C-alpha positions in Angstrom: 0.0 0.0 0.0 1.1 3.6 -0.7 1.6 5.5 2.5 0.2 9.0 3.1 1.5 12.0 5.1 -0.8 15.0 5.5 0.9 18.2 6.6 0.2 21.9 6.8 0.1 25.0 8.9 -1.4 24.9 12.4 -3.6 21.9 12.9 -4.6 21.6 9.2 -3.3 18.0 8.9 -4.7 16.6 12.1 -8.0 18.4 11.5 -8.3 17.2 7.9 -7.6 13.6 8.9 -10.0 13.8 11.8 -12.7 14.9 9.3 -11.8 12.1 7.0 -12.1 9.6 9.8 -15.7 10.7 10.5 -16.6 9.8 6.9 -14.4 6.8 6.1 -12.9 5.5 9.3 -9.2 5.4 10.3 -6.9 5.1 7.4 -4.0 2.6 7.3 -0.5 3.8 6.7 -1.3 7.5 7.2 0.5 10.0 9.4 -0.1 13.7 10.2 2.5 16.3 10.6 1.3 19.7 11.9 3.5 22.7 11.5 2.8 24.6 14.7 3.7 28.1 15.5 6.0 26.9 18.2 7.9 24.6 15.8 11.3 25.6 14.6 12.3 24.5 11.1 14.5 21.8 12.7 11.7 20.5 14.9 9.3 20.4 11.9 11.9 18.7 9.8 12.4 16.0 12.6 8.6 15.4 12.7 8.4 15.0 9.0 11.5 12.7 8.9 9.9 10.5 11.6 6.7 10.2 9.7 8.6 9.2 6.6 10.6 6.6 8.6 7.4 5.1 9.9 6.1 4.7 6.3 9.4 3.7 4.7 8.2 0.1 4.1 5.2 1.3 2.1 5.1 1.2 -1.7 5.9 4.9 -1.9 4.7 7.8 0.1 2.2 10.5 -1.0 2.6 13.7 0.9 -0.4 16.1 0.9 0.3 19.7 1.9 -2.0 22.7 2.4 -0.6 25.7 0.5 1.5 26.0 -2.6 4.5 28.0 -1.6 4.1 27.6 2.1 6.8 26.5 4.5 5.5 22.9 4.9 5.6 22.4 1.1 9.0 24.0 0.8 10.4 21.9 3.6 8.8 18.7 2.2 10.4 19.4 -1.2 13.8 19.7 0.5 13.2 16.5 2.5 12.3 14.6 -0.7 15.7 15.5 -2.1 17.4 13.9 0.9 15.4 10.7 1.0 15.6 7.5 -1.0 12.0 6.5 -0.7 9.7 7.1 -3.6 7.8 10.3 -2.7 5.2 12.3 -4.5 4.0 15.7 -3.2 0.6 17.3 -3.8 -0.2 20.8 -2.5 -3.6 22.6 -2.1 -5.1 19.6 -0.4 -8.8 19.6 0.4 -11.0 16.9 2.1 -12.3 15.5 -1.2 -8.7 14.9 -2.3 -7.7 13.2 1.0 -10.7 10.9 0.9 -10.0 10.0 -2.8 -6.3 9.3 -2.0 -7.2 7.1 1.0 -9.7 5.1 -1.0 -7.8 5.0 -4.3 -4.6 3.7 -2.7 -6.1 0.2 -2.8 -6.8 0.4 -6.5 -4.1 2.6 -7.9 -0.7 1.1 -7.0 1.5 3.5 -9.0 2.5 6.5 -6.9 2.7 8.9 -9.7 -0.7 7.8 -11.1 -2.2 8.2 -7.6 -0.8 11.7 -7.2 -2.2 12.7 -10.6 -5.6 11.2 -9.8 -5.7 13.1 -6.5 -4.9 16.4 -8.2 -7.7 15.8 -10.8 -10.1 15.1 -7.9 -9.1 18.3 -6.1 -9.7 20.4 -9.2 -13.2 18.8 -9.7 -14.0 19.4 -6.0 -13.7 23.2 -6.4 -16.7 24.9 -7.9 -18.8 27.9 -7.5 -22.3 27.3 -6.2 -24.7 30.2 -6.5 
């Protein structure tokens, strides 16, 4: 199974995964890494590294971040350069994307295909109503 890490500013990650659990139950091979205001870059890096270590036996790791251009995304990109694991990163994550990623990991076994599928889902989730 492909592992997932959800990360972002404040309690974005833990809040989003909590919402997902209400709808779909507790996901396997999923970790959250919150980037809290008290965290130094070194502390955040250590938390991210630990989450990757916990999922290193998965068939790749999909990292879902909140904002494009934000610190969690930038630090995740730097972390990916240092790691040997297969890692794909998606930014701009919403609840629909996270649910789709969790469900599709059992059907889509290619990490890149999964990340592309999740991005398409996110684009389809955003719409103007009214």
